[in-house]
C-alpha positions as CSV (number, residue, x, y, z in Angstrom):
1,M,11.6,9.5,-11.5
2,P,14.7,8.0,-11.4
3,A,17.0,6.8,-13.8
4,T,16.8,3.4,-15.0
5,D,19.7,3.2,-17.1
6,A,22.3,0.9,-15.5
7,S,25.1,2.9,-16.9
8,T,24.5,5.3,-14.3
9,G,25.3,3.0,-11.3
10,L,21.7,3.8,-9.7
11,D,20.0,0.6,-10.3
12,D,22.9,-1.3,-9.5
13,I,21.4,-4.6,-6.6
14,S,22.7,-2.2,-3.7
15,F,20.3,0.2,-4.6
16,L,17.2,-2.5,-4.3
17,G,15.3,0.1,-2.0
18,R,15.1,2.6,-4.4
19,L,14.3,0.8,-7.1
20,S,11.2,-0.7,-5.2
21,E,10.5,2.7,-4.5
22,A,10.1,3.5,-8.4
23,L,8.5,0.4,-9.0
24,S,6.3,1.2,-6.0
25,Q,5.3,5.0,-7.9
26,M,4.9,3.4,-11.4
27,I,2.2,1.4,-10.2
28,E,0.6,4.5,-8.3
29,D,0.8,6.8,-11.0
30,Q,-0.4,4.1,-13.7
31,T,-3.0,2.5,-11.4
32,R,-4.4,6.1,-10.8
33,D,-5.1,6.6,-14.8
34,L,-7.2,3.4,-14.2
35,F,-9.0,4.1,-11.3
36,D,-9.6,7.9,-12.8
37,A,-11.1,6.0,-16.0
38,A,-13.2,4.0,-13.9
39,G,-14.4,7.4,-11.6
40,I,-12.3,5.5,-8.6
41,V,-11.5,8.9,-6.1
42,V,-9.8,6.2,-3.5
43,P,-6.3,7.1,-3.4
44,V,-4.4,4.3,-4.6
45,K,-2.3,3.9,-1.8
46,S,-5.1,4.1,0.9
47,C,-6.9,0.9,-0.6
48,S,-6.0,-1.6,1.9
49,L,-6.7,1.2,4.3
50,L,-10.1,1.6,3.5
51,T,-10.2,-2.7,3.1
52,A,-9.3,-2.9,6.8
53,L,-11.3,-0.1,8.3
54,R,-14.3,-2.0,6.1
55,Q,-13.5,-5.0,8.3
56,A,-13.5,-3.4,11.6
57,G,-16.0,-1.3,11.4
58,E,-15.0,1.4,13.2
59,A,-11.1,2.0,14.3
60,S,-8.4,4.4,15.0
61,P,-5.5,5.0,13.2
62,A,-3.3,3.1,15.5
63,Q,-5.4,-0.6,15.2
64,L,-5.3,-0.2,10.9
65,A,-1.6,0.4,11.6
66,R,-0.9,-2.8,13.3
67,T,-4.0,-4.5,11.1
68,L,-1.7,-3.3,8.0
69,G,1.8,-3.8,9.6
70,Q,2.3,-0.4,8.8
71,S,3.6,3.0,11.2
72,H,1.4,5.1,12.9
73,Q,2.2,7.7,11.5
74,L,1.9,7.1,7.8
75,V,-2.0,5.7,8.4
76,I,-2.2,9.4,9.8
77,Q,-0.8,10.9,7.1
78,K,-3.7,9.6,5.0
79,C,-6.5,10.8,7.3
80,P,-6.6,13.9,5.9
81,A,-7.2,13.5,2.4
82,L,-9.4,10.4,3.0
83,V,-11.4,13.0,5.4
84,R,-11.8,15.6,2.6
85,L,-12.4,13.3,0.1
86,G,-16.0,12.5,1.7
87,L,-14.4,8.9,1.9
88,V,-14.5,8.7,6.2
89,T,-15.2,10.0,9.1
90,Q,-13.6,10.9,12.1
91,R,-14.5,11.4,15.8
92,P,-13.2,11.1,19.3
93,D,-13.0,8.5,21.3
94,P,-15.2,8.5,24.0
95,A,-12.7,6.4,26.0
96,D,-9.8,8.4,25.4
97,A,-10.4,11.8,23.7
98,R,-6.9,11.9,22.4
99,R,-7.7,9.3,20.3
100,K,-9.4,9.4,16.9
101,L,-11.8,6.6,15.8
102,L,-12.8,5.9,12.2
103,R,-15.5,5.2,10.4
104,L,-16.1,4.3,6.3
105,T,-19.0,6.3,5.0
106,D,-21.2,5.7,2.8
107,K,-19.8,7.3,-0.2
108,G,-16.3,5.2,1.2
109,G,-18.3,1.9,1.3
110,A,-19.8,3.1,-2.5
111,Q,-16.1,3.8,-3.5
112,L,-14.4,0.5,-2.3
113,A,-16.8,-1.2,-3.6
114,M,-15.9,0.2,-7.1
115,V,-12.1,-0.7,-5.8
116,D,-13.4,-4.1,-5.1
117,A,-15.1,-4.9,-8.5
118,Y,-12.3,-3.6,-10.5
119,S,-9.9,-6.3,-8.7
120,E,-10.6,-8.7,-11.1
121,D,-9.8,-6.4,-13.8
122,I,-6.4,-4.9,-12.3
123,T,-5.4,-8.8,-11.6
124,G,-6.0,-9.3,-15.3
125,V,-3.4,-7.0,-16.0
126,Y,-0.6,-7.7,-13.3
127,K,-1.0,-11.3,-14.8
128,R,-0.5,-10.4,-18.1
129,L,2.2,-8.6,-17.2
130,F,3.4,-11.1,-15.1
131,E,3.8,-13.1,-18.2
132,E,6.3,-11.3,-19.9
133,T,8.4,-10.5,-16.3
134,G,8.0,-13.5,-14.4
135,D,5.4,-13.2,-11.0
136,V,6.9,-10.4,-9.3
137,H,4.1,-10.3,-6.5
138,A,5.1,-14.3,-5.6
139,M,8.6,-12.8,-5.1
140,I,8.2,-9.3,-3.1
141,L,6.1,-11.6,-0.9
142,K,9.0,-14.8,-0.9
143,T,11.3,-11.6,-0.1
144,L,9.4,-10.4,2.6
145,Q,9.1,-13.6,4.1
146,A,12.5,-14.2,3.7
147,L,13.7,-10.8,5.3
148,K,11.1,-11.3,8.3
149,A,12.9,-14.4,9.1
150,R,16.3,-13.3,8.4
151,P,17.3,-9.7,8.8
152,L,20.1,-7.9,6.0
153,R,22.4,-7.7,9.7
154,E,22.0,-11.8,10.4
155,R,22.9,-11.7,6.3
156,A,26.1,-9.4,6.1
157,A,27.4,-11.1,9.1
158,P,30.4,-12.8,7.9
159,T,30.1,-16.6,7.3
160,P,32.1,-19.5,9.2
161,G,34.8,-21.2,8.0
């Protein structure tokens, strides 16, 4: 776990990416504890992938990557664990044997239904956290939109004047 002591200099604003990763990892670890207690075996960082797959019915990793705004490689890396857990199946695409098609299994659907039911509890947990910290979710969305509209390289350009 990364240091969070400001005296180390590693919590400086210039290390925002590292701090964001530390937050993401802490949320994943602590959510895993909650999932374990609820009997949910879905990997925490695969919930959105499974949700997108449920919406698609059947999809290739490339299609899921586009839907999620993630890299194809990241989606591919998640697939073996999802297959091993019995949450998804994969088969060759009849139109292109190089491509695999993924589909949610009955177990995957049941697990995702548990995640859906549990999302109200998790939403309440986050709302209570945000009472203490401010609405981090809204701030992350706002920051992502701002960076999409105007990337850091444009913000780093010298201001005229």
